[in-house]
LOMARZA-645515 format. One record per residue: residue in three letters; y, z, x of N, C-alpha, C in turn; residue number from 0. Coordinates in steps of 0.05 Angstrom, whole numbers, always signed. Layout:
BEGIN
<node "ala"; <Y; Z; X>; <Y; Z; X>; <Y; Z; X>; NUM> ...
//
This chain:
BEGIN
<node "met"; <+1770; +4464; +335>; <+1787; +4483; +342>; <+1782; +4488; +379>; 0> <node "pro"; <+1800; +4486; +403>; <+1797; +4484; +417>; <+1780; +4504; +434>; 1> <node "thr"; <+1757; +4508; +458>; <+1748; +4530; +463>; <+1761; +4547; +479>; 2> <node "ala"; <+1759; +4573; +490>; <+1775; +4586; +508>; <+1773; +4582; +533>; 3> <node "ala"; <+1755; +4564; +543>; <+1748; +4547; +563>; <+1765; +4529; +571>; 4> <node "ser"; <+1778; +4500; +539>; <+1792; +4486; +547>; <+1820; +4496; +555>; 5> <node "leu"; <+1829; +4518; +537>; <+1846; +4534; +532>; <+1864; +4542; +561>; 6> <node "val"; <+1834; +4557; +569>; <+1848; +4565; +598>; <+1854; +4539; +621>; 7> <node "arg"; <+1831; +4523; +620>; <+1838; +4499; +632>; <+1868; +4478; +631>; 8> <node "lys"; <+1882; +4492; +604>; <+1897; +4476; +597>; <+1926; +4485; +609>; 9> <node "gln"; <+1918; +4518; +610>; <+1944; +4528; +611>; <+1944; +4525; +650>; 10> <node "ile"; <+1920; +4529; +659>; <+1916; +4531; +695>; <+1929; +4500; +697>; 11> <node "asp"; <+1932; +4481; +684>; <+1943; +4452; +694>; <+1971; +4452; +685>; 12> <node "arg"; <+1979; +4470; +673>; <+2016; +4470; +674>; <+2022; +4490; +687>; 13> <node "leu"; <+2005; +4504; +713>; <+2018; +4512; +732>; <+2030; +4497; +759>; 14> <node "asp"; <+2045; +4509; +771>; <+2055; +4496; +794>; <+2030; +4495; +817>; 15> <node "pro"; <+2024; +4481; +832>; <+2009; +4492; +854>; <+2019; +4513; +872>; 16> <node "gly"; <+2004; +4529; +879>; <+2008; +4554; +898>; <+2018; +4574; +876>; 17> <node "ser"; <+2017; +4574; +857>; <+2024; +4593; +832>; <+1999; +4614; +842>; 18> <node "val"; <+2015; +4642; +838>; <+1985; +4660; +826>; <+1991; +4667; +802>; 19> <node "phe"; <+1967; +4679; +792>; <+1965; +4685; +763>; <+1944; +4703; +760>; 20> <node "gly"; <+1949; +4723; +741>; <+1926; +4737; +729>; <+1919; +4734; +697>; 21> <node "tyr"; <+1908; +4756; +687>; <+1899; +4752; +661>; <+1926; +4753; +647>; 22> <node "thr"; <+1953; +4766; +660>; <+1967; +4768; +632>; <+1971; +4743; +629>; 23> <node "glu"; <+1968; +4720; +649>; <+1992; +4695; +635>; <+1971; +4682; +611>; 24> <node "phe"; <+1952; +4699; +607>; <+1937; +4681; +583>; <+1929; +4699; +558>; 25> <node "ser"; <+1943; +4718; +558>; <+1947; +4737; +538>; <+1948; +4712; +505>; 26> <node "ser"; <+1928; +4720; +491>; <+1926; +4699; +472>; <+1912; +4716; +451>; 27> <node "lys"; <+1911; +4709; +427>; <+1893; +4723; +409>; <+1870; +4702; +406>; 28> <node "asp"; <+1878; +4675; +415>; <+1861; +4650; +413>; <+1835; +4653; +444>; 29> <node "ile"; <+1847; +4668; +459>; <+1830; +4668; +486>; <+1811; +4699; +489>; 30> <node "asp"; <+1786; +4705; +484>; <+1774; +4729; +477>; <+1781; +4735; +510>; 31> <node "gln"; <+1780; +4760; +520>; <+1776; +4772; +544>; <+1751; +4764; +563>; 32> <node "asn"; <+1727; +4763; +549>; <+1709; +4755; +562>; <+1708; +4735; +567>; 33> <node "ala"; <+1711; +4710; +551>; <+1713; +4690; +559>; <+1734; +4682; +573>; 34> <node "leu"; <+1749; +4688; +583>; <+1774; +4691; +601>; <+1768; +4695; +624>; 35> <node "ala"; <+1745; +4721; +631>; <+1745; +4728; +652>; <+1713; +4703; +666>; 36> <node "met"; <+1697; +4706; +648>; <+1682; +4684; +646>; <+1687; +4654; +666>; 37> <node "thr"; <+1702; +4643; +646>; <+1722; +4619; +653>; <+1731; +4613; +678>; 38> <node "leu"; <+1750; +4634; +686>; <+1763; +4640; +709>; <+1745; +4640; +736>; 39> <node "ser"; <+1720; +4661; +732>; <+1705; +4660; +754>; <+1680; +4634; +759>; 40> <node "arg"; <+1688; +4617; +735>; <+1668; +4586; +740>; <+1682; +4572; +754>; 41> <node "leu"; <+1716; +4574; +745>; <+1732; +4562; +761>; <+1733; +4565; +793>; 42> <node "ser"; <+1730; +4586; +799>; <+1738; +4594; +818>; <+1716; +4587; +835>; 43> <node "asn"; <+1690; +4595; +824>; <+1667; +4580; +838>; <+1660; +4544; +847>; 44> <node "glu"; <+1677; +4535; +825>; <+1683; +4509; +831>; <+1701; +4500; +848>; 45> <node "gly"; <+1718; +4520; +860>; <+1738; +4511; +865>; <+1768; +4501; +870>; 46> <node "val"; <+1770; +4506; +831>; <+1789; +4484; +816>; <+1817; +4513; +823>; 47> <node "ile"; <+1812; +4537; +826>; <+1829; +4559; +827>; <+1816; +4576; +854>; 48> <node "val"; <+1831; +4594; +868>; <+1819; +4609; +896>; <+1824; +4643; +884>; 49> <node "arg"; <+1802; +4655; +877>; <+1804; +4685; +878>; <+1816; +4705; +898>; 50> <node "leu"; <+1838; +4706; +897>; <+1846; +4722; +914>; <+1842; +4758; +921>; 51> <node "ala"; <+1840; +4773; +892>; <+1836; +4797; +891>; <+1828; +4800; +863>; 52> <node "lys"; <+1821; +4815; +847>; <+1807; +4824; +827>; <+1834; +4826; +804>; 53> <node "gly"; <+1817; +4813; +785>; <+1848; +4794; +768>; <+1867; +4776; +775>; 54> <node "lys"; <+1868; +4777; +807>; <+1892; +4760; +816>; <+1872; +4725; +825>; 55> <node "tyr"; <+1888; +4707; +821>; <+1875; +4674; +826>; <+1902; +4669; +831>; 56> <node "tyr"; <+1898; +4639; +853>; <+1912; +4623; +864>; <+1912; +4592; +856>; 57> <node "lys"; <+1924; +4575; +843>; <+1925; +4545; +841>; <+1930; +4538; +863>; 58> <node "pro"; <+1912; +4522; +885>; <+1910; +4513; +909>; <+1932; +4495; +905>; 59> <node "glu"; <+1947; +4490; +934>; <+1962; +4464; +940>; <+1942; +4440; +953>; 60> <node "glu"; <+1955; +4419; +947>; <+1934; +4400; +958>; <+1962; +4380; +987>; 61> <node "ser"; <+1949; +4370; +1005>; <+1963; +4357; +1021>; <+1947; +4330; +1027>; 62> <node "arg"; <+1956; +4308; +1034>; <+1943; +4280; +1044>; <+1925; +4287; +1070>; 63> <node "phe"; <+1933; +4314; +1084>; <+1903; +4320; +1091>; <+1879; +4337; +1082>; 64> <node "gly"; <+1883; +4352; +1049>; <+1862; +4368; +1041>; <+1874; +4387; +1031>; 65> <node "arg"; <+1861; +4406; +1024>; <+1872; +4433; +1010>; <+1888; +4449; +1033>; 66> <node "leu"; <+1903; +4462; +1027>; <+1924; +4479; +1039>; <+1912; +4508; +1027>; 67> <node "arg"; <+1915; +4529; +1052>; <+1903; +4548; +1043>; <+1930; +4565; +1031>; 68> <node "pro"; <+1928; +4591; +1022>; <+1949; +4600; +1000>; <+1964; +4608; +1025>; 69> <node "arg"; <+1995; +4605; +1009>; <+2020; +4617; +1028>; <+2014; +4640; +1027>; 70> <node "glu"; <+2028; +4652; +1053>; <+2027; +4681; +1055>; <+2039; +4693; +1037>; 71> <node "ser"; <+2068; +4676; +1030>; <+2073; +4698; +1004>; <+2059; +4706; +971>; 72> <node "ala"; <+2043; +4681; +971>; <+2021; +4687; +954>; <+1998; +4714; +958>; 73> <node "val"; <+1989; +4703; +976>; <+1971; +4732; +986>; <+1986; +4757; +984>; 74> <node "val"; <+2007; +4749; +995>; <+2028; +4782; +992>; <+2032; +4787; +960>; 75> <node "glu"; <+2040; +4775; +953>; <+2038; +4782; +921>; <+2019; +4789; +907>; 76> <node "ala"; <+1991; +4777; +911>; <+1964; +4788; +899>; <+1959; +4818; +911>; 77> <node "met"; <+1970; +4822; +934>; <+1962; +4841; +950>; <+1976; +4868; +941>; 78> <node "thr"; <+2001; +4860; +933>; <+2019; +4877; +926>; <+2030; +4886; +897>; 79> <node "thr"; <+2025; +4877; +883>; <+2033; +4872; +856>; <+2008; +4880; +838>; 80> <node "arg"; <+2013; +4892; +812>; <+1992; +4905; +797>; <+1998; +4911; +763>; 81> <node "asn"; <+1999; +4891; +749>; <+2013; +4899; +723>; <+2039; +4890; +724>; 82> <node "gly"; <+2045; +4872; +740>; <+2080; +4864; +739>; <+2091; +4884; +761>; 83> <node "lys"; <+2080; +4908; +766>; <+2095; +4934; +786>; <+2085; +4930; +818>; 84> <node "lys"; <+2102; +4932; +836>; <+2085; +4934; +861>; <+2084; +4958; +869>; 85> <node "phe"; <+2064; +4957; +877>; <+2052; +4990; +893>; <+2046; +4985; +916>; 86> <node "gly"; <+2057; +4963; +935>; <+2059; +4957; +967>; <+2075; +4940; +973>; 87> <node "tyr"; <+2072; +4936; +997>; <+2097; +4921; +1009>; <+2079; +4906; +1042>; 88> <node "leu"; <+2091; +4886; +1039>; <+2087; +4878; +1072>; <+2103; +4892; +1102>; 89> <node "thr"; <+2090; +4890; +1114>; <+2105; +4912; +1135>; <+2083; +4895; +1166>; 90> <node "gly"; <+2087; +4912; +1185>; <+2083; +4900; +1212>; <+2089; +4872; +1227>; 91> <node "leu"; <+2072; +4867; +1248>; <+2083; +4844; +1261>; <+2095; +4822; +1252>; 92> <node "ser"; <+2083; +4817; +1227>; <+2097; +4785; +1210>; <+2128; +4791; +1191>; 93> <node "val"; <+2128; +4813; +1193>; <+2159; +4820; +1176>; <+2169; +4828; +1211>; 94> <node "tyr"; <+2164; +4838; +1227>; <+2184; +4842; +1251>; <+2188; +4816; +1266>; 95> <node "asn"; <+2167; +4796; +1264>; <+2178; +4766; +1276>; <+2198; +4757; +1253>; 96> <node "arg"; <+2200; +4759; +1231>; <+2210; +4746; +1210>; <+2240; +4760; +1209>; 97> <node "leu"; <+2248; +4786; +1220>; <+2269; +4790; +1224>; <+2283; +4789; +1256>; 98> <node "gly"; <+2269; +4778; +1271>; <+2271; +4763; +1293>; <+2270; +4788; +1314>; 99> <node "leu"; <+2256; +4805; +1310>; <+2253; +4831; +1335>; <+2235; +4817; +1354>; 100> <node "thr"; <+2210; +4798; +1344>; <+2191; +4797; +1372>; <+2187; +4765; +1363>; 101> <node "ser"; <+2181; +4746; +1386>; <+2172; +4724; +1378>; <+2135; +4715; +1378>; 102> <node "gln"; <+2129; +4747; +1371>; <+2099; +4743; +1369>; <+2087; +4740; +1344>; 103> <node "val"; <+2071; +4728; +1335>; <+2065; +4715; +1306>; <+2038; +4730; +1301>; 104> <node "ser"; <+2025; +4734; +1277>; <+2001; +4748; +1278>; <+1993; +4737; +1252>; 105> <node "asn"; <+1957; +4728; +1246>; <+1949; +4722; +1226>; <+1936; +4752; +1201>; 106> <node "val"; <+1945; +4772; +1216>; <+1941; +4801; +1202>; <+1960; +4804; +1188>; 107> <node "leu"; <+1957; +4814; +1157>; <+1977; +4819; +1141>; <+1976; +4848; +1143>; 108> <node "glu"; <+1993; +4862; +1149>; <+1995; +4893; +1137>; <+2005; +4897; +1116>; 109> <node "ile"; <+1985; +4914; +1097>; <+2003; +4920; +1072>; <+2012; +4954; +1067>; 110> <node "ala"; <+2032; +4956; +1066>; <+2034; +4989; +1064>; <+2033; +4998; +1035>; 111> <node "thr"; <+2009; +5011; +1027>; <+2005; +5028; +1000>; <+2000; +5057; +1003>; 112> <node "ser"; <+1999; +5071; +982>; <+1997; +5096; +979>; <+1971; +5108; +984>; 113> <node "lys"; <+1947; +5086; +979>; <+1918; +5089; +983>; <+1919; +5070; +1012>; 114> <node "gln"; <+1898; +5095; +1023>; <+1878; +5077; +1042>; <+1850; +5054; +1024>; 115> <node "leu"; <+1862; +5030; +1030>; <+1835; +5010; +1025>; <+1826; +4998; +1051>; 116> <node "pro"; <+1797; +4992; +1048>; <+1786; +4975; +1074>; <+1800; +4944; +1082>; 117> <node "ser"; <+1799; +4942; +1099>; <+1810; +4916; +1109>; <+1793; +4894; +1101>; 118> <node "arg"; <+1805; +4874; +1094>; <+1789; +4843; +1080>; <+1799; +4820; +1083>; 119> <node "asp"; <+1780; +4798; +1087>; <+1789; +4775; +1096>; <+1793; +4756; +1075>; 120> <node "ile"; <+1819; +4741; +1065>; <+1824; +4724; +1044>; <+1831; +4700; +1051>; 121> <node "glu"; <+1817; +4680; +1050>; <+1830; +4650; +1049>; <+1842; +4646; +1082>; 122> <node "gly"; <+1823; +4659; +1101>; <+1832; +4653; +1134>; <+1855; +4676; +1136>; 123> <node "tyr"; <+1866; +4695; +1122>; <+1883; +4717; +1124>; <+1865; +4746; +1126>; 124> <node "lys"; <+1871; +4759; +1145>; <+1861; +4786; +1155>; <+1880; +4808; +1134>; 125> <node "ile"; <+1875; +4823; +1120>; <+1887; +4848; +1114>; <+1884; +4878; +1119>; 126> <node "lys"; <+1906; +4886; +1125>; <+1903; +4916; +1137>; <+1916; +4930; +1122>; 127> <node "tyr"; <+1915; +4951; +1117>; <+1922; +4969; +1092>; <+1937; +4999; +1114>; 128> <node "gln"; <+1960; +5002; +1113>; <+1976; +5023; +1119>; <+1978; +5049; +1100>; 129> <node "ile"; <+1972; +5071; +1102>; <+1986; +5099; +1083>; <+2011; +5098; +1086>; 130> <node "arg"; <+2032; +5094; +1060>; <+2058; +5102; +1057>; <+2061; +5121; +1035>; 131> <node "asn"; <+2065; +5145; +1041>; <+2064; +5165; +1010>; <+2093; +5167; +1012>; 132> <node "leu"; <+2101; +5140; +994>; <+2136; +5149; +972>; <+2132; +5133; +955>; 133> <node "pro"; <+2151; +5140; +943>; <+2160; +5126; +913>; <+2179; +5107; +920>; 134> <node "phe"; <+2178; +5081; +911>; <+2198; +5061; +920>; <+2204; +5039; +892>; 135> <node "lys"; <+2222; +5026; +901>; <+2225; +5006; +879>; <+2224; +4976; +895>; 136> <node "glu"; <+2217; +4955; +879>; <+2223; +4932; +889>; <+2243; +4927; +911>; 137> <node "met"; <+2270; +4930; +897>; <+2290; +4932; +915>; <+2294; +4944; +944>; 138> <node "asp"; <+2275; +4971; +940>; <+2276; +4977; +969>; <+2259; +4964; +991>; 139> <node "ile"; <+2248; +4943; +983>; <+2221; +4933; +1007>; <+2241; +4928; +1029>; 140> <node "pro"; <+2260; +4919; +1022>; <+2275; +4902; +1055>; <+2283; +4922; +1071>; 141> <node "leu"; <+2289; +4950; +1056>; <+2303; +4975; +1067>; <+2278; +4981; +1090>; 142> <node "leu"; <+2264; +4989; +1074>; <+2235; +5000; +1079>; <+2225; +4989; +1106>; 143> <node "gln"; <+2229; +4961; +1107>; <+2212; +4946; +1128>; <+2235; +4946; +1153>; 144> <node "leu"; <+2258; +4945; +1148>; <+2275; +4961; +1168>; <+2267; +4982; +1187>; 145> <node "leu"; <+2263; +4996; +1167>; <+2258; +5032; +1172>; <+2230; +5034; +1180>; 146> <node "asp"; <+2210; +5013; +1183>; <+2187; +5014; +1193>; <+2190; +4999; +1223>; 147> <node "ala"; <+2212; +4983; +1223>; <+2212; +4971; +1252>; <+2233; +4994; +1270>; 148> <node "val"; <+2244; +5009; +1257>; <+2258; +5038; +1269>; <+2240; +5049; +1284>; 149> <node "lys"; <+2220; +5058; +1255>; <+2197; +5068; +1267>; <+2181; +5059; +1286>; 150> <node "asp"; <+2179; +5032; +1287>; <+2160; +5028; +1317>; <+2173; +5011; +1341>; 151> <node "ile"; <+2194; +5022; +1341>; <+2215; +5012; +1365>; <+2202; +5004; +1386>; 152> <node "lys"; <+2190; +5022; +1399>; <+2177; +5023; +1422>; <+2145; +5012; +1418>; 153> <node "arg"; <+2138; +5002; +1395>; <+2122; +4990; +1390>; <+2110; +4955; +1384>; 154> <node "ile"; <+2138; +4947; +1386>; <+2141; +4920; +1378>; <+2139; +4905; +1406>; 155> <node "pro"; <+2110; +4886; +1402>; <+2102; +4868; +1424>; <+2136; +4856; +1439>; 156> <node "asp"; <+2132; +4842; +1455>; <+2151; +4830; +1474>; <+2180; +4836; +1468>; 157> <node "ala"; <+2178; +4857; +1465>; <+2216; +4867; +1470>; <+2214; +4893; +1472>; 158> <node "ser"; <+2239; +4898; +1476>; <+2244; +4922; +1498>; <+2255; +4943; +1476>; 159> <node "pro"; <+2263; +4970; +1470>; <+2274; +4980; +1451>; <+2307; +4977; +1443>; 160> <node "asn"; <+2309; +4968; +1467>; <+2335; +4964; +1467>; <+2345; +4935; +1459>; 161> <node "asp"; <+2327; +4913; +1455>; <+2325; +4882; +1444>; <+2321; +4892; +1415>; 162> <node "val"; <+2306; +4906; +1415>; <+2303; +4916; +1387>; <+2317; +4931; +1362>; 163> <node "leu"; <+2337; +4952; +1376>; <+2361; +4957; +1368>; <+2384; +4939; +1370>; 164> <node "lys"; <+2382; +4918; +1380>; <+2412; +4902; +1383>; <+2405; +4885; +1351>; 165> <node "val"; <+2384; +4887; +1346>; <+2377; +4864; +1323>; <+2380; +4881; +1302>; 166> <node "leu"; <+2367; +4903; +1295>; <+2368; +4927; +1275>; <+2398; +4933; +1273>; 167> <node "met"; <+2421; +4936; +1289>; <+2436; +4945; +1290>; <+2454; +4925; +1270>; 168> <node "lys"; <+2454; +4896; +1277>; <+2471; +4882; +1267>; <+2453; +4878; +1236>; 169> <node "arg"; <+2429; +4878; +1229>; <+2422; +4879; +1200>; <+2426; +4905; +1188>; 170> <node "val"; <+2434; +4926; +1199>; <+2441; +4947; +1182>; <+2471; +4940; +1175>; 171> <node "ser"; <+2482; +4942; +1192>; <+2515; +4936; +1189>; <+2520; +4912; +1169>; 172> <node "asp"; <+2501; +4893; +1166>; <+2498; +4872; +1140>; <+2493; +4883; +1119>; 173> <node "leu"; <+2483; +4911; +1118>; <+2476; +4917; +1092>; <+2507; +4926; +1078>; 174> <node "ser"; <+2501; +4931; +1051>; <+2527; +4939; +1040>; <+2524; +4976; +1041>; 175> <node "glu"; <+2545; +4989; +1031>; <+2547; +5019; +1031>; <+2532; +5025; +1013>; 176> <node "lys"; <+2521; +5012; +989>; <+2499; +5031; +967>; <+2481; +5022; +985>; 177> <node "glu"; <+2465; +4998; +999>; <+2441; +4997; +1009>; <+2437; +5015; +1038>; 178> <node "gln"; <+2460; +5017; +1050>; <+2456; +5043; +1073>; <+2456; +5067; +1062>; 179> <node "ser"; <+2467; +5078; +1038>; <+2465; +5102; +1030>; <+2442; +5111; +1013>; 180> <node "arg"; <+2420; +5082; +1010>; <+2398; +5087; +997>; <+2371; +5085; +1021>; 181> <node "met"; <+2380; +5076; +1040>; <+2366; +5072; +1067>; <+2370; +5109; +1077>; 182> <node "val"; <+2390; +5112; +1076>; <+2386; +5144; +1090>; <+2368; +5167; +1069>; 183> <node "ser"; <+2373; +5157; +1042>; <+2351; +5172; +1032>; <+2322; +5166; +1030>; 184> <node "leu"; <+2315; +5140; +1037>; <+2287; +5136; +1042>; <+2283; +5153; +1071>; 185> <node "thr"; <+2294; +5154; +1093>; <+2291; +5167; +1117>; <+2282; +5185; +1109>; 186> <node "ser"; <+2277; +5205; +1088>; <+2263; +5233; +1088>; <+2237; +5225; +1085>; 187> <node "tyr"; <+2221; +5204; +1081>; <+2200; +5198; +1075>; <+2183; +5190; +1116>; 188> <node "tyr"; <+2204; +5190; +1135>; <+2196; +5183; +1160>; <+2200; +5207; +1172>; 189> <node "asn"; <+2193; +5202; +1201>; <+2188; +5223; +1221>; <+2215; +5226; +1229>; 190> <node "pro"; <+2224; +5248; +1245>; <+2245; +5259; +1256>; <+2258; +5240; +1275>; 191> <node "ala"; <+2243; +5222; +1288>; <+2257; +5209; +1308>; <+2264; +5186; +1292>; 192> <node "thr"; <+2254; +5179; +1272>; <+2263; +5153; +1261>; <+2291; +5163; +1246>; 193> <node "arg"; <+2288; +5181; +1234>; <+2312; +5184; +1216>; <+2334; +5193; +1236>; 194> <node "ala"; <+2326; +5205; +1260>; <+2347; +5216; +1279>; <+2363; +5181; +1293>; 195> <node "leu"; <+2344; +5171; +1293>; <+2353; +5135; +1306>; <+2367; +5125; +1278>; 196> <node "val"; <+2363; +5131; +1258>; <+2383; +5109; +1236>; <+2409; +5134; +1234>; 197> <node "gly"; <+2406; +5157; +1233>; <+2435; +5166; +1241>; <+2449; +5164; +1264>; 198> <node "ala"; <+2437; +5157; +1280>; <+2450; +5139; +1307>; <+2469; +5116; +1300>; 199> <node "ile"; <+2451; +5104; +1293>; <+2454; +5069; +1284>; <+2475; +5065; +1267>; 200> <node "leu"; <+2475; +5088; +1236>; <+2494; +5086; +1225>; <+2524; +5095; +1234>; 201> <node "glu"; <+2525; +5118; +1250>; <+2545; +5130; +1260>; <+2557; +5109; +1284>; 202> <node "gln"; <+2544; +5090; +1289>; <+2551; +5082; +1316>; <+2567; +5056; +1303>; 203> <node "ile"; <+2550; +5042; +1282>; <+2566; +5017; +1263>; <+2592; +5027; +1248>; 204> <node "gly"; <+2597; +5055; +1250>; <+2622; +5062; +1227>; <+2613; +5060; +1203>; 205> <node "ser"; <+2588; +5063; +1192>; <+2585; +5064; +1168>; <+2597; +5093; +1149>; 206> <node "gly"; <+2609; +5081; +1126>; <+2626; +5105; +1116>; <+2598; +5127; +1103>; 207> <node "val"; <+2579; +5122; +1102>; <+2557; +5136; +1078>; <+2558; +5162; +1093>; 208> <node "ser"; <+2546; +5184; +1083>; <+2543; +5212; +1089>; <+2522; +5206; +1102>; 209> <node "leu"; <+2518; +5226; +1132>; <+2490; +5229; +1146>; <+2483; +5254; +1148>; 210> <node "glu"; <+2502; +5277; +1130>; <+2490; +5299; +1127>; <+2468; +5310; +1120>; 211> <node "ser"; <+2449; +5296; +1106>; <+2418; +5299; +1099>; <+2412; +5296; +1121>; 212> <node "ile"; <+2405; +5276; +1133>; <+2393; +5267; +1161>; <+2397; +5287; +1182>; 213> <node "ser"; <+2424; +5298; +1183>; <+2423; +5313; +1203>; <+2418; +5341; +1198>; 214> <node "ala"; <+2412; +5351; +1174>; <+2403; +5373; +1164>; <+2375; +5382; +1166>; 215> <node "ser"; <+2368; +5352; +1164>; <+2334; +5352; +1167>; <+2323; +5350; +1200>; 216> <node "leu"; <+2341; +5354; +1215>; <+2331; +5350; +1241>; <+2329; +5374; +1256>; 217> <node "asn"; <+2314; +5384; +1279>; <+2312; +5406; +1293>; <+2327; +5404; +1314>; 218> <node "gly"; <+2355; +5420; +1317>; <+2363; +5414; +1342>; <+2350; +5421; +1363>; 219> <node "leu"; <+2330; +5432; +1364>; <+2318; +5438; +1394>; <+2295; +5412; +1395>; 220> <node "thr"; <+2301; +5391; +1384>; <+2279; +5379; +1390>; <+2292; +5350; +1403>; 221> <node "arg"; <+2286; +5340; +1422>; <+2293; +5318; +1435>; <+2280; +5294; +1422>; 222> <node "tyr"; <+2285; +5268; +1425>; <+2261; +5247; +1418>; <+2271; +5229; +1440>; 223> <node "asn"; <+2251; +5222; +1457>; <+2254; +5199; +1480>; <+2242; +5166; +1471>; 224> <node "ile"; <+2265; +5158; +1462>; <+2262; +5125; +1448>; <+2270; +5110; +1472>; 225> <node "gly"; <+2287; +5113; +1490>; <+2289; +5094; +1517>; <+2306; +5081; +1509>; 226> <node "ile"; <+2329; +5090; +1497>; <+2356; +5071; +1483>; <+2379; +5077; +1504>; 227> <node "asp"; <+2387; +5051; +1524>; <+2416; +5059; +1537>; <+2431; +5068; +1520>; 228> <node "val"; <+2449; +5087; +1535>; <+2476; +5098; +1521>; <+2496; +5078; +1520>; 229> <node "gln"; <+2491; +5057; +1534>; <+2513; +5036; +1534>; <+2509; +5025; +1511>; 230> <node "leu"; <+2496; +5018; +1502>; <+2486; +5011; +1477>; <+2496; +5025; +1451>; 231> <node "leu"; <+2482; +5048; +1454>; <+2484; +5074; +1431>; <+2497; +5101; +1446>; 232> <node "pro"; <+2525; +5095; +1445>; <+2536; +5120; +1458>; <+2540; +5151; +1436>; 233> <node "thr"; <+2526; +5137; +1412>; <+2525; +5156; +1395>; <+2492; +5175; +1394>; 234> <node "lys"; <+2480; +5173; +1417>; <+2452; +5180; +1413>; <+2453; +5207; +1420>; 235> <node "ala"; <+2469; +5215; +1438>; <+2466; +5248; +1445>; <+2472; +5262; +1413>; 236> <node "asn"; <+2486; +5251; +1393>; <+2498; +5270; +1379>; <+2466; +5272; +1362>; 237> <node "trp"; <+2450; +5257; +1370>; <+2424; +5257; +1346>; <+2400; +5260; +1367>; 238> <node "ser"; <+2408; +5276; +1391>; <+2381; +5290; +1404>; <+2363; +5264; +1413>; 239> <node "ile"; <+2378; +5248; +1418>; <+2366; +5223; +1430>; <+2368; +5213; +1453>; 240> <node "val"; <+2350; +5221; +1469>; <+2346; +5213; +1501>; <+2335; +5191; +1508>; 241> 
//
């Protein structure tokens, strides 16, 4: 009868290089959980696999120049998924670069979660956490990343608020009406300036979604100094943006 170690190794050999996996991939009555943990720990120490987080491992990819470090997507998956469910998402500079909002790149992966966790280094990546106290589904992540960019519009490097807004308006206009409506709902978890700017963007692009909830949530006496030109966003006065 094959040993637990041989069964685990056999299943790992079947995985594609670059795969992220955990204990659930080895759910079998033939593999004792203690033996599984010990085997994965030993294989990690031997360099056969890489431990990314508690219960999360990575099967390295090899090139002619040697072993490659884990792909960013693999690290993010390990840092944001637990028991098959997303509990966090990637945000910050690496996302803003991917969205075309800045030319700057970063080796820091910023993860938004509901719980403050200590920074850590994993295989050449520095992981930092930001608190986001909001319930979300995996399908919400692209919308949350856009909303984070709206929130950070004045702090995105190598780009003015006007430059960032041009890209964001195109991104938001490309969303379906259902996605735009969901974005409106998600703004309730953001600060008033972010809500106001989302309202102005949606109004400017002629979205058909209702903006009443955003408008009602704002204090009519408050002004939001975001630094957007009126030629680019003629609707800004309707949202107290100066």
